[in-house]
N, C-alpha and C positions, 0 to 999 in steps of 0.2 A: 284263530283270530277272527271274529264276525266282521265283514266289511261292509261299508256302504253299500257297494255294489250287491253283495249278497242279501242284504236286508231288503234292497228294492226288488230283487229277483224274486225273493220268496214272498215279499206282501203282494207282488204283482200277480203270481200264481194263485193266491189265496183269494184276492179280490174278484180275478176273473172267473174263477172256479165256483165261488160262493155268494157273489154280490159284494157290495162294500159296506152295507149297513150293518150285516152281522159279523163282519171281522173287525175286531177291537184290537187295540195295541197289545193287550194281554193274550189275546189268541196268535198274534203274531210273534210275540215272544216266546210263547210256548213251543210254536213250531221252529223258531230258530234255537231253542234251548239255550237261552241265554237270559240277561236281565233287560228290565226297562230301561236302565240306565245306558245300556248299549245302544238302543234305538234312539232314546233322547239326546245321546251325544251327537248324533247326525241329523234329527228332525225334531223341530219344536212340537209338533203335534201330528196327529193323523192325516190332517188335511195336507199339510207340508208333505208328507210321507206320500200322500195319494198323488200329488202333482209330480212328484219324481217318478213315481210308477207310470202315470199316463204319458210321461216324455219317453220314456224307453218304450213302452207300448207302441206309441204312434210312431215312433222312429222304425221300429220292427215292421209295421205294417207299411209304412212309406218305401222301406227298402223292398219289402216282397213285392209290392207294387210296381216299383220301377223295373224289377227283375222280369216280370211278367210282359211289361210293356217292351221291354228292350229283345225280349225273346219272340215276340209276336210279330207275323210277316205282314199285318195290316192292321188298321184300326178297329175293323169290326170284330177280330179274331182277340184283339187286345181288350175290347170292352166285354167281349165273352168271357175270357179268362179271368177278368178281374170280377166279373159278376159270379163266376163259380166260386171264386175265393173268397168273396164277401158271404156267400151263402154256407160256405165251409166254416167260417168264423162264427157264424150264427149258432152252430151246433156245438163250437168249442167255447163259448162265452157264455155266463150265466146271463139270462134275459135281464137281471136285475141289476147287473153291472153299470150300465149306463144311465139308467132310470133312478138308481141310488144317487149317483154322482150328482146328477140334476137336481134332485130333491133334497139331499142333505148337504151337499157341498157345493151350493151355487156359485156360477162364475168359474168353477175349476176347469171344467171341460171346455168351454169357451176359451179361456186362456190358454189352454194346451194346443188347441186348434190354431190360434194366433201365433204361438210360440214355433209351431212347425209349418207356419205360412200357408195355413189352410191347404196342406198338400194335395188333399183328396180332389177338390175343386180344381186345383192348378193341373193335376195330372189328366182329369177328364177334358179339361180345356185344350191341353197340348195334344191329346187323343183326338177331339173333334177337329182341331186345325190340320192334323196329320190327314186325316179322313178327307178334308176339303182338297189339300194339296195332291192328293192321290186320285181325285175324282171320284170317291167313294161317296162322301157327302155333298149335299147341295151347297154351292158356295155363298147362297145368299143369307144364310142363317147367321145368327148372333152366337158365336161360340161361348161367351160368358153366361148368356142366359141357358143355352144348351148345358153349359156345364153343372150349373145349379139345379136344373130341372132333373138331370140324370142322377144325381146325388139324392135329391128328394125321392124320386121312384126306387131306387136302391134301398133307402131308409124304409119306405113302405114294405118292402118285401120282409123287413125285420120286425115290423109292429105287430107283435102277437095280440095285442088288445084290439087293434083295427082289423086284422085278418087273423082270427083264432086257427091254430094248426088243424085243429080238428075238422075245420069246415073248407079252409082254403090251403092246398098244396101249394109247394115252392112252384111247381110247374104252372099251376093255374094263375098265379100271381105274376109269374115272369111272362108268360104269354098274354096276360091282360093287361100289362102295363109297359114293362120295358121293350119287349119285342115289337108291338104296334108303333110306340113311339120312335124307335130307332128306324123302322121301315118309312116313316114320314120324313124323316131326314135323308134317306139314301137315293142316289141316282140310280140309273137302272143297272150300273156296273155293281153299286153297292147292295142293291136288292139281290142279285144273285149270290153275293158272298154272303149275305144275312141269312138266305135260305140254307146255305151249307152250315152255317153256324147253328142255325135253330136246331138240326140235328144234334149237335153237341150239347146244345141246351138239355135237349130231352133225355140224353144218355146221362149226364153229370147231375141231374137234379134228383 
């Protein structure tokens, strides 16, 4: 029996690997080896199915991020490990995945972020506050602003149109955007920890 959960799992894999535009309900049905009726029994259309896939995808990312944060000894290491995980995902996800959603299913991505309480932003804010409490980050800065800024910088690392892979390596982008920004937020204690983390950046990129 083809379950709703299995349909979401299969469709998510197809969307992530190929982008959203090229994956039709017909292709999903073919992969499932079932009929359209089976899919339409659970979802009105492709957009509704896509929303369900995004909910599962974002929950998975949220859980992975939380595990990384919990296992990290300090805020600098947590940010470094999250950064590495984000870079890893860029190689696992088709570049058209998110752009297709934005262009052909407007509002769906934003709704998914809202439904998950903008978890990525909140996680960065929590890490920033953690760093302040530990004396790693300067206590004067606005954690909400920093949270949004760090997310923008991380998105820049994934923008292949703005920074073509053939011209800008991940290492060049990391050390040209994220690292200098973090260094400006750090106390003397934080700068020392960041220097150690920079070596991990170089190894993992």
